[in-house]
N, C-alpha and C positions, 0 to 999 in steps of 0.2 A: 638576344640576337641583334645584329646590326640591321637598322631599318632605314631605308632611303625612301621618303615619301614621293620622290620624283621618279622612282623606279620600283613601283609596286610589283611584287611577284605575280605571275600570271594567274588570272582568275577565270581562265577558260573553262567552260562547263558549269560555272556557277551562276546563280540568278539572285539579283539584289533588288529589293523593293525600297525605294527612297521616297519618303513623303516630303512634299515641298521641294522636289528635285528640279523644279523649273526656275528657281531664282536663288540668288545669294549663296550662302554656304551650301545649301542642298544641291544647287546646280553643280558646284565643283566636286561634291561627293559623287554625284552621278557621272560627271565627266571623267574623274580619276578612275572610277571602277570600270567604266566602259573602255577607257584607254588601256586598262590592264587585261582586257579580253572578257570581262564579265558581261552577262546579259543583264541589262538594267531596265527596270520598270519604274517610270516616274509617276508617282501618285500626286496629282495636283488639282487644285480647285479651278484654275483658269485654263481652258483648253488652248487658247491662243498662245499663252506664255509657255505652256508645255510643248507646243509645236515648235516654238522658237528655240527652246532649249534643245530639243531633239535635232533640229537643223544645225545648231551650233556645234553639238557634239559630233554629228556626222561630217561637218566641214573639217574637223580635225582628225577624226577617225572614221574614214568612209566605210570600213567594214564592221563598225560597231553595231551591236544588236541592242537597240533601245526603243522603247515604246512608252505609251502613257495610259493611265487609267484615271478617270475622274474621281476625285475624293475631296469632299468638303468636311473637314473634321468638326466643324461647328454644327453639323447635322448628323444625328445618329442614324437616320435613314440612309443618308449618303454613305456613311461608313459601312453600313450593312450591304449596300449595293456594290460598293467597291470591293469589299471582302468576298462577296459572292463571285465577282469576276476574277479576282486574284486567286481564289481557291482553285480555279481551273488550271493554274500553273502546275507543271509536273514537279517543281521543287522551289523552295525559297531558302537560299543559303544564309541570307541575312535580311532582316527587316530593320531598316534604319529610320528611326522615328524623329526626323529632323524638323518637320513643319511646325509652325507655331505662330501665335499672335503675340505681338510685342507692343504693349501699351498703345492700342489703336485710338484711345480717346481718354480724356481726363475724367469722364463720367463713366459710371458702371453700365456695361452693356451685356446683353444676354444672347445666348445661342438660340436657335429656333426651338430647342427643347427646354428652354428656360433656365439654363445653367449660366453662371458668370462666364463671359466670353473667353477669357484667357485660360481659366481653369478647365472649361469645357473643351476648348480646342487643343490646348497643349497636353492635357492629361486624359480627360475622359474619352475623347475621340480615339486616342492612341490605345488606351486600355481596351476599348471594345474591339478595335481593329486587331490587336494582338490576340485577344481571346478567340476571335472568329478565324484567324489564320493559324492558330496553334496546330490543328491537325496536319496542315501542310508543312509547317516547320518541323513537327515531330517526325515526319516520314523522310525528312531530308537529313542525311548524316552530317553531324557537326554544325548544324544551323545555329544562328545567333540572333538575338534581339538586342539592338543598340538603342537605348533611349538617350535623348539629348538634354543634358542638364545645363547649368549656367553658373558662372561665378557670382551671380546676383544672390545665390543662396547663402553666401558668406556675409551678406549685408542685410538680409531680411530673415524673417521667421515664418513659421506656418502655424495656423490655429485650427486644430481639429474641430473646434466648436463653431468655426466660421469659415469653412473652406470656400464658400461662395462669396465671401467679402460682402455679405448682406448688411451686417451691422455697421461696419465702417469701411469705406472704400477709399483707397488711393491707388492710382495706376501702378506705381512702382511696387507697392506692397503686394498687390494682387498678382503682378507679374512674377515677383519673387516667390510667392506662395505656389503659383502654378508650376514653377520650376523645381521647387522642393518636392512637389507631387510627382513630377516626372522622374526625378532621381529616386525618390522613395519607392516608386513603383518598380523601377529597374532592379533595385537591391532586394525588394521583397520577392519579385519574380525569381531572382536567382536563388533565394532561400528555398522557395517552394519547388523549383525545378530540381534542385539538389536532393531535397527530401523525398521527392517522387522518383528519383533515379532517372529523370528525363534526359534524353540525348541533346536537348536544346540548352544553350547557354544564354545568359542575360548579362549585358555589360552596360555601363553608363559612360558617356563621353560629354565633355564640355568644350566649346570651341575657343574660349579665350576671347580675344578681341579681333575683329575683322573689319577693317575700314574699306569703304568703297574706293577711296583714293589710292589705296595700296594694291588694288585688285587688277589683274590683267583684263583688258577689254574683251568682251564676247558680244559680237553683233546681235542685237535684239534681246540680249539677256542682261549684260552688264557693260555699260558704256560710261565710265567715270568722266566727269567734267574736269576742265582745267582747275577750277576752283577746288574741287574735291581732292585733286592731286596735291595742290599746294597745302590744303588743310591737313592732309595726312602727313606731310613732311613736318609741319609745325607741331602736330600732335603725335609725334613718333612713338610716344610712350603708351599710346592706347592699344597698339597691337599691329599685326600684319594685315594681310588682305583676306578676302573671303576664301581664296584658294588655300592659304595656309591654315585658316580656321577649320577647314574640312579635314585636315590630317588626323586629328584624334579619333573621329568617328570612323574614318576609313581604316585606320590601324586596328581599332577595336573590332571591326567587322572582318578583317582579313588576316591579321597576324596569326600564324599558326601557334605562337606562344601565348597569345592572349587567352585568359580564362574567365569564366563567369564570376561576377561580383567585383570585377576591377572597375576603376574610375580613371578614364583616360583624359588627359588634357595637355595643353602646351607646357613645355618644360619651364618657360619663364612666367607662367601664370596667364599672361595675355598673348604671348606668341612664342614660337620655337618648336623644336621637334616634339612629337607626342610622347608622353611617358605616363606611367601609372602614378596617380597622386592620391590624396585623401579628400573625401567629400566633406561638406559641412556636417557636423555630427548629427544635427536634427534629421537630415535626409536619410541617414544610415541607421536610425533608431528602429529596431525590430517592432517595437510597440506601435510606433507611428505607421510603419509599413503595413502591419496587420489590420489596424483600424481603417486606414485609407483604403485598403483592398476591399474590405467588407462594404464600406460606404460606396465605393466605385461600382461594385457589382449591383448595388441597389439602384444607383442613379442611372446606370445604362441598361438595367433590366436584363443582365446576362451573367450567368454563372461561369466563371473561368474554368476551363476543363483541366486544371492541374492543381 
């Protein structure tokens, strides 16, 4: 079907939960869904930034229905508390798992639960959140889970024997490994949902490149400097803005023709209209997906209900 990301079909009556919807790509995912009439719940760690994001969306779409829930994916207790609150929603049409930690330090850091920070935040927190929200997703006709991958998976690998990067750590490798995990989880979730005959679908998206300097300003949320604007013009090959990087996840969550197991990304790899592509083979390996699933259940202390 013809798809115009600037004119998304009406999402009135639908509810979307966007993790990390207070900043960057996640903010524009939330803004675009709210602008299309969807009810948006921003799940964010920082209440002040969540409030700023809501104010920005309402300044553009005064009738938008947007709210926030506190969620720190680096704390499993916080994930459980957020899931308990979100479970009170009457429906969740799409859970968009956008939030993540991106190389916050050159040294290895841990979550409050003792997991490597990027693996724990990007994958384990979302794994537990999805498991706890599954009953709500299951009772919502046509609901979807969209996990956020990365092109970094084409440049890095994943080691099942060192998922926590405890033996050897580099920030880049650990980030790539965490994104392999998010992608592998999305594809394994799709396999299990299909096998169970579940009404829920699982898709994976990757944003390509999104430069601050190519991003439209949003007061209190995204205010690119003149230097960032100039740098973006010089490095035009890196990709578009955060608003265009949001398109693959938005399309995966809303396109009536999108189906479980698909991998949505920019047509040009780093920027462009969203299209279905091919993931890194390692992320799509069923053996990896099954092993990662078992280990994830152990690490979060939660059996996934499908």
